[in-house]
N, C-alpha and C positions, 0 to 999 in steps of 0.2 A: 718676618715680625718688624712693625713697627711702634716706636711707644716715645712718647713725649721725653725731655733731659730730663724733667721733676719725677720718673717711673710712673706717671699714671699715662692711660689711655691707650692700653696695650691692644696691638690689632693686629691681624693676619694678613697678609699680603698674599699670599699662598698659601694653599689649603689642599695637598692632593698626595697622591703615592709617590710625588718624582722628588729626588734629591734635590734642593735648590743651595746653594755656596758662594760665599764670596759675595756680595753684595756691594754696590758703590756707589753712592747718588754722583749724579751729575754736577757741575760746578755752578749750574741755577737751580738746584733742588727742585727740580720738576721732575726728574726721570731717573730711576736704578735701573745698574745692568750686575748681573749676576750670573755665573755659571749654571747651568740646570742639565736631565739626561731625558727628559720631556720628551726629546724629539727621538732617543733611541742612545743616544750618546751624547757626551755632554759636551755644548754648546755654550755659546755667548747668546746672552738672551735681554732684552730692555724692555720697560713698562711704564707709566707713569705713578708716580708717586703715592698714587690712592691705588694703584692695584690693576688699573686698564690702559687695555692697549698694549696686552702684550705680544710681542714678536721677537721672534729670531733674527740674529743679524749675523751669526758664521755656520756654515753648511760645508761639504762637499770632502771630506779628510775622514781618514780612517782610525786617527787619531785623536782625542781628546782636548779640547779646548780649557782653558781655567784663567786664573789669576784677571778678571778684566779690570783694567784702569783707561776712566775719561780722559782724555785730551781736556786742556785748561779752557777750550773754547766752546769742549761739548759737543764736537764735530766727527769726534774719531773717537775706537777706542781700541787700548794694546792689549793684547790677550795672550797666552802663550801656551805653544804646543810642541810635543818633544822635542824639548831643547831647542824652540825657537819663537822670539815672539815676531809677531804681524802686528801691523795695523788695521783697521777695517774702519771705512767710513761709515756711520749709522743711517744713511741715508739714501745708500745706492742700492741696497737687496744685497740678496746673495748669491748673486753669480762676477758679481765682481772683482778683478785681480788685485790681491791682497798686497802690502805695501810691507816687507823683512827688513826689521834689524839686521847691522851683522853681526856677525857671531864674536862672541866676547875673546874666543880663542880654542885651543884644541881639544876635548874632554874637560870643556866648561860648560858653564851654562848661568844666564845670569835673567833673575825673576826680580823683573819693578813691582814695588809695594807703592810709589808715589810719584806725580806729576808735576814737575815744579809749576808751582803759579805763576810763571813768565812765559811758559810752554817749550823751555828751550832745554829743560834736562830730566833726565828719567832717574829714579832712588831705588836700589834694591841691594840682593842678593846674589852673591856667585856660588858657586858648589863649594867653597871654602868657609861660607859663610862669613865671608868679610864681606861688609857696607860697600858698595858699588856707584859709582852713579853713571851716567852713558850722556855724552852731550850730541846735541843732532847741530850744533855750529861746526864740533869739531869732524863726528861720525871717530867718536873716541871711546871706550871706558876709562875708567881712574878712580881707583881705591879710594877709600877716605880712613878707615881703620880694617885691623887684623880680626876683628871680631865683633857681631851684632845683628841683629832683626829688627824687621818694623818699623824698618825709616819711615820718618816722614818730613817735608820739607818745612819750613819757617814762611812765612810771606816775603820774606825778604828773597828766597831763591838761594841763599849762599849757605845759611844754616840749617840745619838737621833736629831729629831728633831720636834716636835709636834704643835699645834693647839690648842689654846682658847681663844675664844671670840675676832676674828682679830688679836689678837696676836700670834707669832712665840718663842718657846722656845727651848733653848740648854739643855740636861740631861743626868747626866751618869748613867748608868741602875746599874753599882755596887758601887757606892756614893750616889746613890740620888740625888745627888745635880742638881740644876735647876737653872736657869737665861732667863732673856728673853733676846733674840737678833734683835725681829722689832715688830712696831706695827703700824698699817696699818692704815692711816686717812677716807680709806673707809667702814662703815658697811657692806658693802655685798664682802667684802675679802673672801674668802676661797680657799680648798684646796692648802698652802701653800706645797711645796717639793721643796728639793735639789737635786743639779746637782750630778754628779756621782763623779765628783773632791771637792765636799765640798765648793765649792766658791762660787755658785750663789744659791739663792732661787729665785725660781718661784712662779707663783699662779696664782689665775683667781679670776675677779670679775665679781658679777652680773650683769644681765639686763635686764631691760622688753620694749617689745615695742609692738606697737597696731595700730590700723588701726583703720579711720573713716569711715562710708560707708554711703550712702544720699542712701533711699529709697522716691519714691510716694505712700500718702498715698492717698487711693480706695475714 
């Protein structure tokens, strides 16, 4: 679904029986990648921002692919499959050889949530819910803080925003300094993000809905 920032002009980009999840904008705002089961299992798909030119970019494995993430230049997509992260070239077709990221450690896993603007680092979490980043330059993982989720890079590729227990924090991955920047009064707050210009935080609030039904007893 696509909607303007002021909450107007809601439009479905996919409207069928399939489950489509984890959409991500391409850096130029012209494409969207997401996970879908429309091929029979969850694979990574790409389409134009208006919903046209839908195409599959991963295939050939027995396990689901999920959590797609664009590279800073829009040429590749990182995705997660059975505790391993892979890189796929968007333009090379389904039979290409995928690049595999090194494992974070025995019995551990790394789920990336954001790619730094300079293209040099991935930010995510491990099996302990620690905030961790991977450096393409050093080919190593490094912990930033002991607890957090949904980390995102700021424009300088050094500071990050992440959440923990309805609070948002700002951290420096080099100095490891952390400070709180937002506390939500609503316990259903989750998925806090930062805008591309580093000026706005936005987040979702959970809500529950139910219906009351009446039936006649025999």
